[in-house]
C-alpha positions in Angstrom: 103.4 -52.9 83.7 100.7 -55.6 83.5 100.8 -55.1 79.7 104.6 -55.8 79.8 104.1 -59.0 81.9 101.3 -60.2 79.5 103.5 -59.4 76.5 106.5 -61.3 78.1 104.1 -64.2 79.0 102.6 -64.4 75.5 106.1 -64.2 73.8 107.5 -67.0 75.9 104.4 -69.2 75.8 104.7 -69.0 72.0 108.4 -69.4 71.7 109.4 -71.7 74.6 111.6 -71.5 77.7 112.7 -68.2 79.2 115.8 -68.9 81.3 116.9 -65.3 80.5 114.2 -64.1 83.0 116.0 -65.9 85.8 118.9 -63.8 87.0 121.6 -65.4 89.2 123.0 -63.2 91.9 126.5 -63.1 93.4 127.8 -66.4 94.8 127.7 -67.0 98.6 130.2 -69.4 100.2 127.8 -70.3 103.0 124.4 -69.6 104.4 125.6 -66.7 106.7 127.2 -65.0 103.7 123.9 -65.5 101.8 122.0 -63.7 104.6 124.5 -60.8 104.5 124.3 -60.5 100.7 120.5 -60.5 100.9 120.3 -57.8 103.6 123.1 -55.7 101.9 122.2 -56.0 98.2 119.1 -57.9 97.2 116.7 -56.2 99.7 117.3 -52.8 97.9 116.9 -54.4 94.5 113.6 -56.0 95.6 112.3 -52.8 97.2 112.7 -50.9 93.9 110.9 -53.5 91.7 107.5 -52.7 90.3 106.4 -56.2 89.2 107.3 -59.9 89.2 107.3 -62.7 86.7 106.5 -66.3 87.9 108.3 -69.2 86.2 107.7 -72.9 86.6 110.9 -74.5 88.0 110.9 -77.5 85.7 109.8 -76.0 82.4 111.2 -72.5 83.0 108.0 -71.2 81.3 106.1 -68.1 82.5 103.2 -69.2 84.6 102.0 -65.8 85.9 102.9 -62.4 87.2 101.9 -59.7 89.6 102.7 -56.4 91.3 104.9 -55.6 94.2 102.9 -57.6 96.8 105.6 -60.3 96.5 108.2 -57.7 97.5 106.3 -56.8 100.7 105.7 -60.4 101.7 109.4 -61.3 101.3 110.7 -58.2 103.0 108.2 -57.9 105.9 108.6 -61.4 107.2 111.1 -62.1 110.0 113.9 -64.1 108.6 114.1 -67.1 110.8 117.4 -68.3 109.4 116.2 -71.8 108.6 118.5 -74.6 108.1 119.7 -75.2 104.5 117.3 -77.4 102.5 117.8 -80.0 99.8 114.3 -79.6 98.4 113.8 -78.7 94.7 112.2 -75.3 94.1 108.6 -75.2 92.9 108.7 -71.8 91.2 111.0 -69.0 90.4 110.0 -65.4 91.1 111.9 -62.8 89.0 111.7 -59.2 90.3 111.4 -56.6 87.5 112.1 -52.9 87.5 111.3 -50.9 84.4 111.2 -54.0 82.2 114.5 -55.5 83.4 115.0 -58.5 85.8 117.1 -57.3 88.8 117.1 -60.4 90.9 115.3 -63.8 91.2 114.3 -66.1 94.0 113.1 -69.7 94.3 110.2 -71.0 96.4 109.6 -74.5 97.5 106.1 -76.1 97.9 106.6 -75.8 101.7 107.2 -72.0 101.6 111.0 -72.0 101.9 112.7 -69.5 99.7 116.1 -68.1 98.7 117.8 -65.9 96.1 119.0 -67.7 92.9 122.8 -67.5 93.0 125.8 -68.7 91.1 126.8 -71.9 92.9 124.6 -72.8 95.9 121.3 -70.9 96.4 121.1 -70.9 100.2 117.7 -70.8 102.0 116.9 -67.4 103.3 113.5 -67.7 104.9 110.1 -69.4 105.1 106.8 -67.7 104.3 103.6 -69.7 103.8 101.7 -66.6 102.8 103.8 -66.3 99.6 102.6 -69.8 98.5 99.0 -68.5 98.5 100.0 -65.5 96.5 101.9 -67.6 94.0 98.9 -69.9 93.5 96.6 -66.9 93.2 98.8 -65.3 90.5 99.5 -68.4 88.4 97.4 -68.9 85.3 
């Protein structure tokens, strides 16, 4: 799987942006619906993933990757149902299973995160540990 991530990284570092690695999930009308969709759908998608690809928010270029440690960090934290934020994401994390992106999330520099959705991407949680993991896995 690391070979796949390195191949994807090399391809997109040579040929530019990789917006196709950012998958938008089903639209949520409000934050409560976003929580329900996350618990009902995205949790199962994230659990089944075998790796992640990290993308810079601004350039959409691959900046790193890693194994399923991201999955555990997102899923083991208690969702505190934070208030919606108006901050720009810092990085995208795309969850990959067998070479295919199944869902993506965004993370701010303060550790807030949410699933990338059609329409509004509501805040789902906050996890400072994931920031350290992102920094560790960026090249």
